[in-house]
C-alpha positions as CSV (number, residue, x, y, z in Angstrom):
1,X,25.2,8.2,49.2
2,X,24.4,10.2,46.1
3,X,20.7,10.6,45.3
4,X,19.9,9.8,41.7
5,X,17.9,12.4,39.8
6,X,15.7,11.7,36.9
7,X,15.8,15.1,35.2
8,X,13.2,14.3,32.5
9,X,10.9,11.9,34.3
10,X,9.0,14.3,36.5
11,X,8.9,14.0,40.3
12,X,8.6,16.1,43.5
13,X,12.2,17.2,43.3
14,X,12.2,17.9,39.5
15,X,8.5,18.5,38.6
16,X,9.1,18.5,34.8
17,X,8.9,15.8,32.2
18,X,10.4,15.9,28.7
19,X,9.1,13.6,26.0
20,X,9.5,13.3,22.2
21,X,6.8,12.4,19.8
22,X,6.7,11.3,16.2
23,X,4.3,11.9,13.4
24,X,5.2,9.1,11.0
25,X,4.0,9.4,7.4
26,X,4.1,6.8,4.7
27,X,4.0,7.4,0.9
28,X,0.2,7.2,0.8
29,X,-0.3,10.2,3.0
30,X,-1.2,8.1,6.0
31,X,-0.1,8.6,9.7
32,X,1.0,5.7,11.9
33,X,-1.0,5.7,15.2
34,X,-1.8,3.4,18.1
35,X,-5.5,2.7,18.2
36,X,-7.0,1.7,21.6
37,X,-10.6,0.5,21.5
38,X,-13.0,-0.7,24.1
39,X,-11.9,1.7,26.8
40,X,-14.6,2.0,29.4
41,X,-16.7,-0.2,27.1
42,X,-16.9,1.8,23.9
43,X,-14.3,4.6,23.8
44,X,-11.7,4.7,21.1
45,X,-8.4,6.6,21.4
46,X,-5.8,7.3,18.7
47,X,-2.3,8.1,19.9
48,X,0.9,9.2,18.2
49,X,4.2,7.8,19.4
50,X,5.5,9.5,22.6
51,X,8.5,8.5,24.6
52,X,9.9,10.1,27.8
53,X,13.5,11.2,27.3
54,X,16.0,9.4,29.4
55,X,19.1,11.1,30.9
56,X,22.1,10.9,28.6
57,X,20.0,10.1,25.5
58,X,19.5,12.3,22.5
59,X,16.1,13.2,21.2
60,X,16.9,11.2,18.1
61,X,17.8,8.1,20.1
62,X,14.6,8.3,22.1
63,X,12.5,8.7,18.9
64,X,14.1,5.6,17.4
65,X,13.6,3.7,20.8
66,X,10.0,4.7,21.1
67,X,9.1,3.8,17.5
68,X,10.7,0.4,17.9
69,X,9.1,-0.2,21.3
70,X,5.6,1.0,20.6
71,X,5.2,0.6,16.8
72,X,7.9,-1.8,15.7
73,X,9.1,0.5,12.9
74,X,12.0,2.5,11.7
75,X,11.6,6.1,10.5
76,X,13.8,9.0,9.4
77,X,13.4,12.3,11.1
78,X,12.5,15.0,8.5
79,X,12.0,18.0,10.7
80,X,10.7,19.6,13.9
81,X,6.9,20.2,14.1
82,X,6.5,21.9,17.4
83,X,5.9,21.3,21.1
84,X,2.9,20.7,23.4
85,X,3.1,21.7,27.0
86,X,0.6,20.4,29.6
87,X,0.3,19.3,33.2
88,X,-0.6,16.0,34.9
89,X,-0.4,14.6,38.5
90,X,2.0,11.7,38.9
91,X,2.1,8.7,41.2
92,X,3.6,10.9,44.0
93,X,0.7,13.4,43.7
94,X,3.1,16.0,42.3
95,X,1.9,18.4,39.7
96,X,4.2,17.8,36.7
97,X,4.7,20.1,33.7
98,X,5.1,17.9,30.6
99,X,6.6,19.1,27.4
100,X,6.4,16.9,24.3
101,X,8.6,17.8,21.3
102,X,7.1,16.5,18.1
103,X,9.0,15.6,14.9
104,X,7.8,14.7,11.4
105,X,9.2,11.3,10.4
106,X,9.3,9.4,7.1
107,X,8.4,5.7,7.5
108,X,11.3,3.4,6.5
109,X,10.1,-0.1,7.4
110,X,9.1,-2.6,10.1
111,X,11.6,-4.0,12.5
112,X,11.6,-7.8,12.6
113,X,10.9,-9.5,15.9
114,X,10.0,-6.1,17.5
115,X,7.8,-6.2,20.6
116,X,5.8,-3.2,19.4
117,X,2.8,-3.9,17.2
118,X,-0.2,-3.5,19.6
119,X,-1.6,-5.8,22.2
120,X,-4.8,-6.3,24.3
121,X,-4.9,-5.3,27.9
122,X,-7.8,-5.9,30.4
123,X,-10.6,-5.7,27.8
124,X,-8.9,-2.9,25.8
125,X,-7.8,-3.8,22.4
126,X,-4.9,-2.1,20.8
127,X,-3.5,-2.1,17.3
128,X,-1.0,-0.2,15.2
129,X,-2.8,1.4,12.2
130,X,-2.2,3.6,9.2
131,X,-4.9,6.3,8.9
132,X,-5.3,9.1,6.4
133,X,-4.3,12.4,8.0
134,X,-7.8,14.0,7.5
135,X,-9.5,11.0,9.1
136,X,-7.0,11.0,12.0
137,X,-7.6,14.6,12.8
138,X,-11.4,13.9,13.1
139,X,-10.8,10.8,15.2
140,X,-8.3,12.5,17.6
């Protein structure tokens, strides 16, 4: 029986993870972010869209999928911004090297009936928000 590999997910066999991220701007100079509040009582976290790349999918497809899933929006890719490389320990206690490739995107509109628009989980509230770039840099 052939063993399935998840080349971009990160596990003991393949300790790497590849993700894409999007910095979505609107015409008012604001960035779309996911705001989590009430973490451990009072902590706020602001997050850009990130999505693990699935085997056989292009970076563009994964950006579109992540924006729909997490934010409920469509955006046009304008250009490459750069990459961030870090490490984390996964559920198998494997040390995973994670690379996230970020793209600048122009907001095109909301997707009707999309599941992504924020939700509340175990006392943590979450919302999708537009924030001025300078304000977001301070908050992040």
